[in-house]
Chimera marker file (.cmm) of the C-alpha trace (Angstrom):
<marker_set name="trace">
<marker id="1" x="11.655" y="-4.697" z="4.250" r="1" g="1" b="0" radius="0.5"/>
<marker id="2" x="8.153" y="-3.566" z="3.193" r="1" g="1" b="0" radius="0.5"/>
<marker id="3" x="8.999" y="0.367" z="4.202" r="1" g="1" b="0" radius="0.5"/>
<marker id="4" x="12.178" y="0.068" z="2.203" r="1" g="1" b="0" radius="0.5"/>
<marker id="5" x="10.163" y="-0.864" z="-1.191" r="1" g="1" b="0" radius="0.5"/>
<marker id="6" x="7.958" y="1.862" z="-0.436" r="1" g="1" b="0" radius="0.5"/>
<marker id="7" x="10.460" y="4.492" z="-0.034" r="1" g="1" b="0" radius="0.5"/>
<marker id="8" x="12.314" y="3.171" z="-3.278" r="1" g="1" b="0" radius="0.5"/>
<marker id="9" x="8.973" y="3.550" z="-5.064" r="1" g="1" b="0" radius="0.5"/>
<marker id="10" x="8.761" y="6.813" z="-4.013" r="1" g="1" b="0" radius="0.5"/>
<marker id="11" x="11.698" y="7.996" z="-4.764" r="1" g="1" b="0" radius="0.5"/>
<marker id="12" x="11.191" y="6.722" z="-8.450" r="1" g="1" b="0" radius="0.5"/>
<marker id="13" x="8.199" y="8.115" z="-8.674" r="1" g="1" b="0" radius="0.5"/>
<marker id="14" x="9.789" y="11.540" z="-7.776" r="1" g="1" b="0" radius="0.5"/>
<marker id="15" x="12.313" y="11.297" z="-10.274" r="1" g="1" b="0" radius="0.5"/>
<marker id="16" x="10.411" y="9.704" z="-12.873" r="1" g="1" b="0" radius="0.5"/>
<marker id="17" x="7.391" y="12.523" z="-12.788" r="1" g="1" b="0" radius="0.5"/>
<marker id="18" x="9.413" y="15.129" z="-15.147" r="1" g="1" b="0" radius="0.5"/>
<marker id="19" x="9.776" y="12.430" z="-17.644" r="1" g="1" b="0" radius="0.5"/>
<marker id="20" x="6.529" y="11.350" z="-17.662" r="1" g="1" b="0" radius="0.5"/>
<marker id="21" x="4.988" y="14.905" z="-17.996" r="1" g="1" b="0" radius="0.5"/>
<marker id="22" x="7.189" y="15.313" z="-20.771" r="1" g="1" b="0" radius="0.5"/>
<marker id="23" x="6.214" y="11.924" z="-22.333" r="1" g="1" b="0" radius="0.5"/>
<marker id="24" x="2.359" y="12.932" z="-22.229" r="1" g="1" b="0" radius="0.5"/>
<marker id="25" x="3.107" y="16.136" z="-23.785" r="1" g="1" b="0" radius="0.5"/>
<marker id="26" x="4.533" y="14.427" z="-26.523" r="1" g="1" b="0" radius="0.5"/>
<marker id="27" x="1.544" y="12.248" z="-27.220" r="1" g="1" b="0" radius="0.5"/>
<marker id="28" x="-1.081" y="14.330" z="-25.913" r="1" g="1" b="0" radius="0.5"/>
<marker id="29" x="-3.089" y="13.755" z="-29.012" r="1" g="1" b="0" radius="0.5"/>
<marker id="30" x="-3.102" y="9.694" z="-28.725" r="1" g="1" b="0" radius="0.5"/>
<marker id="31" x="-6.144" y="8.071" z="-27.436" r="1" g="1" b="0" radius="0.5"/>
<marker id="32" x="-5.090" y="7.060" z="-24.512" r="1" g="1" b="0" radius="0.5"/>
<marker id="33" x="-8.973" y="7.816" z="-23.042" r="1" g="1" b="0" radius="0.5"/>
<marker id="34" x="-10.133" y="5.496" z="-25.345" r="1" g="1" b="0" radius="0.5"/>
<marker id="35" x="-7.945" y="2.771" z="-25.083" r="1" g="1" b="0" radius="0.5"/>
<marker id="36" x="-8.558" y="2.843" z="-21.798" r="1" g="1" b="0" radius="0.5"/>
<marker id="37" x="-12.391" y="2.191" z="-22.014" r="1" g="1" b="0" radius="0.5"/>
<marker id="38" x="-11.770" y="-0.515" z="-24.546" r="1" g="1" b="0" radius="0.5"/>
<marker id="39" x="-9.451" y="-2.250" z="-21.923" r="1" g="1" b="0" radius="0.5"/>
<marker id="40" x="-12.319" y="-1.811" z="-19.473" r="1" g="1" b="0" radius="0.5"/>
<marker id="41" x="-15.181" y="-3.039" z="-21.780" r="1" g="1" b="0" radius="0.5"/>
<marker id="42" x="-13.026" y="-6.097" z="-22.220" r="1" g="1" b="0" radius="0.5"/>
<marker id="43" x="-12.353" y="-6.732" z="-19.035" r="1" g="1" b="0" radius="0.5"/>
<marker id="44" x="-15.744" y="-6.157" z="-17.845" r="1" g="1" b="0" radius="0.5"/>
<marker id="45" x="-17.175" y="-8.280" z="-20.861" r="1" g="1" b="0" radius="0.5"/>
<marker id="46" x="-14.863" y="-11.086" z="-19.622" r="1" g="1" b="0" radius="0.5"/>
<marker id="47" x="-15.956" y="-10.634" z="-15.902" r="1" g="1" b="0" radius="0.5"/>
<marker id="48" x="-19.977" y="-11.168" z="-17.191" r="1" g="1" b="0" radius="0.5"/>
<marker id="49" x="-19.197" y="-13.773" z="-19.052" r="1" g="1" b="0" radius="0.5"/>
<marker id="50" x="-17.917" y="-15.786" z="-16.087" r="1" g="1" b="0" radius="0.5"/>
<marker id="51" x="-21.045" y="-14.511" z="-13.778" r="1" g="1" b="0" radius="0.5"/>
<marker id="52" x="-23.604" y="-15.466" z="-16.742" r="1" g="1" b="0" radius="0.5"/>
<marker id="53" x="-22.102" y="-19.064" z="-17.126" r="1" g="1" b="0" radius="0.5"/>
<marker id="54" x="-25.443" y="-21.013" z="-16.235" r="1" g="1" b="0" radius="0.5"/>
<marker id="55" x="-23.374" y="-24.123" z="-15.820" r="1" g="1" b="0" radius="0.5"/>
<marker id="56" x="-22.501" y="-23.084" z="-12.385" r="1" g="1" b="0" radius="0.5"/>
<marker id="57" x="-24.415" y="-23.511" z="-9.392" r="1" g="1" b="0" radius="0.5"/>
<marker id="58" x="-24.227" y="-20.408" z="-6.947" r="1" g="1" b="0" radius="0.5"/>
<marker id="59" x="-21.688" y="-21.922" z="-4.660" r="1" g="1" b="0" radius="0.5"/>
<marker id="60" x="-19.246" y="-22.682" z="-8.282" r="1" g="1" b="0" radius="0.5"/>
<marker id="61" x="-20.024" y="-19.369" z="-9.440" r="1" g="1" b="0" radius="0.5"/>
<marker id="62" x="-18.828" y="-17.674" z="-5.968" r="1" g="1" b="0" radius="0.5"/>
<marker id="63" x="-15.660" y="-20.008" z="-6.574" r="1" g="1" b="0" radius="0.5"/>
<marker id="64" x="-14.908" y="-18.084" z="-9.852" r="1" g="1" b="0" radius="0.5"/>
<marker id="65" x="-13.636" y="-14.637" z="-8.157" r="1" g="1" b="0" radius="0.5"/>
<marker id="66" x="-10.418" y="-15.759" z="-8.716" r="1" g="1" b="0" radius="0.5"/>
<marker id="67" x="-11.204" y="-15.508" z="-12.010" r="1" g="1" b="0" radius="0.5"/>
<marker id="68" x="-12.410" y="-12.404" z="-11.626" r="1" g="1" b="0" radius="0.5"/>
<marker id="69" x="-9.451" y="-10.885" z="-9.594" r="1" g="1" b="0" radius="0.5"/>
<marker id="70" x="-7.163" y="-12.360" z="-11.950" r="1" g="1" b="0" radius="0.5"/>
<marker id="71" x="-9.117" y="-10.668" z="-14.839" r="1" g="1" b="0" radius="0.5"/>
<marker id="72" x="-8.634" y="-7.202" z="-12.780" r="1" g="1" b="0" radius="0.5"/>
<marker id="73" x="-4.991" y="-7.877" z="-12.281" r="1" g="1" b="0" radius="0.5"/>
<marker id="74" x="-4.191" y="-8.380" z="-15.725" r="1" g="1" b="0" radius="0.5"/>
<marker id="75" x="-5.587" y="-5.233" z="-16.472" r="1" g="1" b="0" radius="0.5"/>
<marker id="76" x="-3.830" y="-3.301" z="-13.906" r="1" g="1" b="0" radius="0.5"/>
<marker id="77" x="-6.095" y="-3.339" z="-11.099" r="1" g="1" b="0" radius="0.5"/>
<marker id="78" x="-4.188" y="-4.163" z="-7.879" r="1" g="1" b="0" radius="0.5"/>
<marker id="79" x="-6.291" y="-6.380" z="-5.749" r="1" g="1" b="0" radius="0.5"/>
<marker id="80" x="-4.102" y="-6.615" z="-2.689" r="1" g="1" b="0" radius="0.5"/>
<marker id="81" x="-4.689" y="-7.650" z="0.158" r="1" g="1" b="0" radius="0.5"/>
<marker id="82" x="-7.310" y="-9.730" z="-1.020" r="1" g="1" b="0" radius="0.5"/>
<marker id="83" x="-5.686" y="-11.616" z="-3.615" r="1" g="1" b="0" radius="0.5"/>
<marker id="84" x="-1.910" y="-11.913" z="-2.819" r="1" g="1" b="0" radius="0.5"/>
<marker id="85" x="-0.918" y="-14.700" z="-4.265" r="1" g="1" b="0" radius="0.5"/>
<link id1="1" id2="2" r="1" g="1" b="0" radius="0.2"/>
<link id1="2" id2="3" r="1" g="1" b="0" radius="0.2"/>
<link id1="3" id2="4" r="1" g="1" b="0" radius="0.2"/>
<link id1="4" id2="5" r="1" g="1" b="0" radius="0.2"/>
<link id1="5" id2="6" r="1" g="1" b="0" radius="0.2"/>
<link id1="6" id2="7" r="1" g="1" b="0" radius="0.2"/>
<link id1="7" id2="8" r="1" g="1" b="0" radius="0.2"/>
<link id1="8" id2="9" r="1" g="1" b="0" radius="0.2"/>
<link id1="9" id2="10" r="1" g="1" b="0" radius="0.2"/>
<link id1="10" id2="11" r="1" g="1" b="0" radius="0.2"/>
<link id1="11" id2="12" r="1" g="1" b="0" radius="0.2"/>
<link id1="12" id2="13" r="1" g="1" b="0" radius="0.2"/>
<link id1="13" id2="14" r="1" g="1" b="0" radius="0.2"/>
<link id1="14" id2="15" r="1" g="1" b="0" radius="0.2"/>
<link id1="15" id2="16" r="1" g="1" b="0" radius="0.2"/>
<link id1="16" id2="17" r="1" g="1" b="0" radius="0.2"/>
<link id1="17" id2="18" r="1" g="1" b="0" radius="0.2"/>
<link id1="18" id2="19" r="1" g="1" b="0" radius="0.2"/>
<link id1="19" id2="20" r="1" g="1" b="0" radius="0.2"/>
<link id1="20" id2="21" r="1" g="1" b="0" radius="0.2"/>
<link id1="21" id2="22" r="1" g="1" b="0" radius="0.2"/>
<link id1="22" id2="23" r="1" g="1" b="0" radius="0.2"/>
<link id1="23" id2="24" r="1" g="1" b="0" radius="0.2"/>
<link id1="24" id2="25" r="1" g="1" b="0" radius="0.2"/>
<link id1="25" id2="26" r="1" g="1" b="0" radius="0.2"/>
<link id1="26" id2="27" r="1" g="1" b="0" radius="0.2"/>
<link id1="27" id2="28" r="1" g="1" b="0" radius="0.2"/>
<link id1="28" id2="29" r="1" g="1" b="0" radius="0.2"/>
<link id1="29" id2="30" r="1" g="1" b="0" radius="0.2"/>
<link id1="30" id2="31" r="1" g="1" b="0" radius="0.2"/>
<link id1="31" id2="32" r="1" g="1" b="0" radius="0.2"/>
<link id1="32" id2="33" r="1" g="1" b="0" radius="0.2"/>
<link id1="33" id2="34" r="1" g="1" b="0" radius="0.2"/>
<link id1="34" id2="35" r="1" g="1" b="0" radius="0.2"/>
<link id1="35" id2="36" r="1" g="1" b="0" radius="0.2"/>
<link id1="36" id2="37" r="1" g="1" b="0" radius="0.2"/>
<link id1="37" id2="38" r="1" g="1" b="0" radius="0.2"/>
<link id1="38" id2="39" r="1" g="1" b="0" radius="0.2"/>
<link id1="39" id2="40" r="1" g="1" b="0" radius="0.2"/>
<link id1="40" id2="41" r="1" g="1" b="0" radius="0.2"/>
<link id1="41" id2="42" r="1" g="1" b="0" radius="0.2"/>
<link id1="42" id2="43" r="1" g="1" b="0" radius="0.2"/>
<link id1="43" id2="44" r="1" g="1" b="0" radius="0.2"/>
<link id1="44" id2="45" r="1" g="1" b="0" radius="0.2"/>
<link id1="45" id2="46" r="1" g="1" b="0" radius="0.2"/>
<link id1="46" id2="47" r="1" g="1" b="0" radius="0.2"/>
<link id1="47" id2="48" r="1" g="1" b="0" radius="0.2"/>
<link id1="48" id2="49" r="1" g="1" b="0" radius="0.2"/>
<link id1="49" id2="50" r="1" g="1" b="0" radius="0.2"/>
<link id1="50" id2="51" r="1" g="1" b="0" radius="0.2"/>
<link id1="51" id2="52" r="1" g="1" b="0" radius="0.2"/>
<link id1="52" id2="53" r="1" g="1" b="0" radius="0.2"/>
<link id1="53" id2="54" r="1" g="1" b="0" radius="0.2"/>
<link id1="54" id2="55" r="1" g="1" b="0" radius="0.2"/>
<link id1="55" id2="56" r="1" g="1" b="0" radius="0.2"/>
<link id1="56" id2="57" r="1" g="1" b="0" radius="0.2"/>
<link id1="57" id2="58" r="1" g="1" b="0" radius="0.2"/>
<link id1="58" id2="59" r="1" g="1" b="0" radius="0.2"/>
<link id1="59" id2="60" r="1" g="1" b="0" radius="0.2"/>
<link id1="60" id2="61" r="1" g="1" b="0" radius="0.2"/>
<link id1="61" id2="62" r="1" g="1" b="0" radius="0.2"/>
<link id1="62" id2="63" r="1" g="1" b="0" radius="0.2"/>
<link id1="63" id2="64" r="1" g="1" b="0" radius="0.2"/>
<link id1="64" id2="65" r="1" g="1" b="0" radius="0.2"/>
<link id1="65" id2="66" r="1" g="1" b="0" radius="0.2"/>
<link id1="66" id2="67" r="1" g="1" b="0" radius="0.2"/>
<link id1="67" id2="68" r="1" g="1" b="0" radius="0.2"/>
<link id1="68" id2="69" r="1" g="1" b="0" radius="0.2"/>
<link id1="69" id2="70" r="1" g="1" b="0" radius="0.2"/>
<link id1="70" id2="71" r="1" g="1" b="0" radius="0.2"/>
<link id1="71" id2="72" r="1" g="1" b="0" radius="0.2"/>
<link id1="72" id2="73" r="1" g="1" b="0" radius="0.2"/>
<link id1="73" id2="74" r="1" g="1" b="0" radius="0.2"/>
<link id1="74" id2="75" r="1" g="1" b="0" radius="0.2"/>
<link id1="75" id2="76" r="1" g="1" b="0" radius="0.2"/>
<link id1="76" id2="77" r="1" g="1" b="0" radius="0.2"/>
<link id1="77" id2="78" r="1" g="1" b="0" radius="0.2"/>
<link id1="78" id2="79" r="1" g="1" b="0" radius="0.2"/>
<link id1="79" id2="80" r="1" g="1" b="0" radius="0.2"/>
<link id1="80" id2="81" r="1" g="1" b="0" radius="0.2"/>
<link id1="81" id2="82" r="1" g="1" b="0" radius="0.2"/>
<link id1="82" id2="83" r="1" g="1" b="0" radius="0.2"/>
<link id1="83" id2="84" r="1" g="1" b="0" radius="0.2"/>
<link id1="84" id2="85" r="1" g="1" b="0" radius="0.2"/>
</marker_set>
């Protein structure tokens, strides 16, 4: 089943690339880079807030890794296979 899903993803990507290129051309002046930078900064700020929480001992801080992984996933960053639940 995994191979099937990979193949479907590849086929869809091939079919959608022309449309994606057209979309990008239409919106070439859209500030995508700025939006990505802003999202990265907000994610890093959230991660720093977790790490800097001085109410946590080292063991609790290590336990916050799930929170950090969740932030990454909310921002479209795949953390598999380490965080696949």
